[in-house]
N, C-alpha and C positions, 0 to 999 in steps of 0.2 A: 773837630779831628775827627775824621770817620774811622769807626772801628772797625779792628783790620778784618774779623767775621764777616762781616757787614759788606765791606772794601771786596772780599773774595766773592760773595755772593751775585755781587753787580759784575765783576769783572765777567764771573763764569755764563751770566746771564749776557754780557755784548759780546764773549765769544761763540755761544751758543748762537746768536742772534735773535734770544728772546727780549728782550729788556726793552727795545722802540715799540716790538706789539704790545708787552704788557704797559705800559704807559699808557699810550692812547686810547690803549682799550679802559684803562682807570679814567681816563682822563671824558673819556663819551660816552662811560656807562648812565644810561639815563637814570633819574631819579623818577621815586612815583609818591603823589597823593598818600598822605596815611593812609585812607579807609581804601584805597584802591592799590596801594601794594598789599593788603593785610585780605581784598577779597572781602570787607565788613559793609555793611549797609548803613547808610545813613536814615535814620529814623525821628523822628519828633511823637511826641508828650500834644496830644491835639489841645489838652489844657493851654498851650500857649494860645489856642485862638480862642478862647470861649467864648468871645463875645458875639463869635457865628457860628457852636453847637446846638445852640437851641433854635435856631432860627434859618440857618443855614447849611448845613452840614453836609449837603452835598457839596456846595460852594466851597467849603472848609478843608473837605480832601480831594478835590476837584485842584482847588489852590496850590496845594505842598505837594501833590503829583506832578504839577505843571513847572515848580520850584525844580523839582528830580529828588526830591524826598521817595526812600524804597519802603520805608516800612513806615507806620504810627505805633503810639501804645495810648489806650483808651481811657479817660478818664473815670468814665461811667458807662453804662449802657446808653446813657443819652435819651432815651426815650425810646430805642430800636431794639427789636429783637435779635439775636445772635444772628439770627440768618438776614434779617436786612442790612445787618452790618457786615457781613459777609459777601453782600451782593454789590453793596456799596464802595468796597474797599476795591472789590477782585473788577468794577466796572471803571476803576480809576488806575488800575494794576500795580494799586499797594499791599503791601502785606500788615497784615494788622498781627504784631510781635508778640503784643502783652498789654494787661488790663493792670490798672490800678482795681483794687476794689476792699470796700469797707471793713472794715473791724465791727460789724452789727451782724444784727440776724438776716437783715435784706428781706425780701420781698417774693414770689414766684416770679415773677417779671426781672427781678434782679438779685440774684440771690448774694449773699453776704460771707463774710471769711465765717462769721460766726451760727448761720444758715446750712442748707442743703449742701455740702460740698461734693456730692459727687454731680448735684445739676450741675453747678457751677462748674466742675470740670467736663461734663458733658460740652456747656456753653464755649467754654474756652477751645475744645476740638471743632465745634463747629466755625468761628471764628477763624482757626487755623494758628492759632497763639499757643507759644509753647511757655511760659511765664505768666503768672500772679504776684503782684506787688502791695503788700499789706501798705497804704499812701501814709500812715501816721499811727501812733500811739493814740488808743482811747483811753476817757479816765475811768480808772479803776472804780468800782461800788463803792468800796470802801473807804474811800481816799479822805470822805467826809469833805470834800468842796461842790460848790456850786458856780456855773459863770455869775458875776454881774452886770448889772444891767449894762448893756451895748459895749461889753468885753471880746464879745467875739470870737476869734482864732488865741486872740492872748491869753485864754485860758488855760490852753493846753499849757503854756508858758509857767503857769503856777501849779497846775498840776506834775509836770517835770524835775519841778522842786522839790515838790512831795512825797514823792515816788518812795526815796529810800532802794536801800537794794534789795531787800525781800520781794517788791513788787516789780523792781525791777526783773529779777529770776525769776518770779513769775509769769514774767510775760515771755519772756524768754521760751519758758516749758510749752507756754501756748500756742505760740507760733511753732512750735518743733511739733507739735501735733497736728496741727494745721497742716505743716510742712510735709509731713508724714502721709496723710488722708489725700493730699491731690500729690503725692509722688508713686500712689499706687493707682493714680489712675493716669497716669503720663502727663503730670504737669508741674514743672517746677514753681516755686513759690519762694518769697524773699521778701526784703523788709528796705522801706524807703527812706530815707532818715531827712527831718528839717535840721534846726541845729539846737534846738532844745534839748536833744541825745547826749549833746557833749558837754553838758554842766557835771561837776565833780560828784561823784555820790563816795563818799573814802577819798582811796586812793585811786579811784575808776573811775571812767565816765558811766553815765547809763547806756551808751553805743557800747561800750567795750565789753560792759556788763549782756547785752545783749548777744551781740557776735558770740563772746566765750562761752557763755552759758547755755545756746541752744545747740540743738545737733547738725554739725556741719553736712549731715546727709540728707536733712529735709530742708535744712534752710539756709538762703543765700539772702545778700544783699545787694540793694542797686544804691551806688553809692551817686548822691545828688550833691554836687561838685561846686555850687554855689552854696548852699547851704552850711558845708562844710568847710568851706573856707571862710562864710560870714562866720562862725565861731571860731573863728581863729584856727582850726587845723588845716594842718599841710593836705591838701587830698594824695599829693605821692606818698609821702609817709603812711595814710592809711591803706591805701593799694599796698605799701611793702610788709607792714605791719601785719594785715590777713590776707595774702595771698591765696588766692585758689579758692574764699568765699565768697566773691562777687561774682554775678553773671550782666548784671545791667550799669547803666550809670545817666544820669543827668547833666548832659552839657549845659552849663551855665554859666553864665561870666559876671562878674560883680566889678562895680565900681572903685576905684582908689578910694574912695571917701567913705566905701562900708568899715564901718568901725568895729570888733571881734564884739559876739551879743550871744545871746542866748533869748534872746527874745522878739524871734519872728521879724528882724529887720536886716534888709539890706539895700543897698543900692544899686538894683539891677543896668544892666549894661547888653547891649547885641552882644550875642557872642562873639569872640575876636576885637569887640572896640574896647574889652573892661581890661584886669592890670594879669589875670590868670594864665600862665604861661602853659598853653595846651601844646606845644611841641614838648615838653617834659611830662604833661599829666596823660594822655591819648596812652601813648606806651607802654606807660605804667599801669593805666588800666587794663589795655590788652594784657597786659604778661600776668597779670593777676584775675586772669580768668575775666572779664566785660567782654558780651558779644553783644547784648542789646548795648545799642548807643541811641539813646535821644537828648535832642535839644530839646531843652524846655527854656523858657524865659516867663520870669516874671513881670507882673506891673508893677509902677507905671510905665509907661510904654514912649519912649522919643520919637517914636515912629510909627505909622501903623503896622497892628500885629503882623500882618501878612507880611509886612515890606522887611521886618526884622527876624522875619521866618527864612526871608530869600537871603538877609543881608547874612544871616547864620551859617546856613546852607553853601554859599559861593565861598565865603572861609574856609569853611569845613573842607570841601571838595575841592580844593586848590592846594592846603596844607597839607607841607612835606615835615614828615616826624618820624 
């Protein structure tokens, strides 16, 4: 039975002649895709096309521009100067919004986060980038571990397991110091996760510690959705838990066969073809503060990388959320 107050409201609308136009407006009001409705750019982390970066960087940038990507995040300087990169991006009509810069001393040609931060900030201004993200945690010098033969990136997993609370806190402090210096030069700074940061350290995870112990005024976060999900985390819950700390995200999808782990393992999928609920994740990200949206895909690829990038763009550019 219709509630009396609602019935009176509808009767009043009918009497005034407003009910029909209102109902028609509700039925015909156009919906818009997520990125269009929020006036946000769809970007891509160029690591996705790492098979082309050393041999055909111009072709890689031309390809993503042709697909429709409006911004890029660079994985390094890729052997170019900031001025050369800016010219390349401008020539194809894309913006370099952010850069991944290693936690290393760097060189004069490519400064690191433990090097000349003034030069790094100047480079970012040349590029037109607003943010620098630390792509991964380095091995502390006092941890007493060395890579095994052929271990590769899996070494960092052993490092993460041995960090302990104090080393995670020291890392958070270092991120805060770097972030404060870059902020003073007009560049935002953040940290990008993999899945090993979500290993438990007492009653928290390493990720909890670096978020909670770093300075909110100096350090933001770029949530890699695929790696967080591969760790068994709920990306929406992370965005809600640490709302206001996020400025970026990697839009990365995984297959249902991915089992929770902290060991740099996932079964990647083209964005939109995996198991993640982007209609829920993207609005939660935007609400939490994300404005740098970058598709990124890990190998192995079921299709050529550029085709995977195009598949992801088609999905994202039409997704209503």
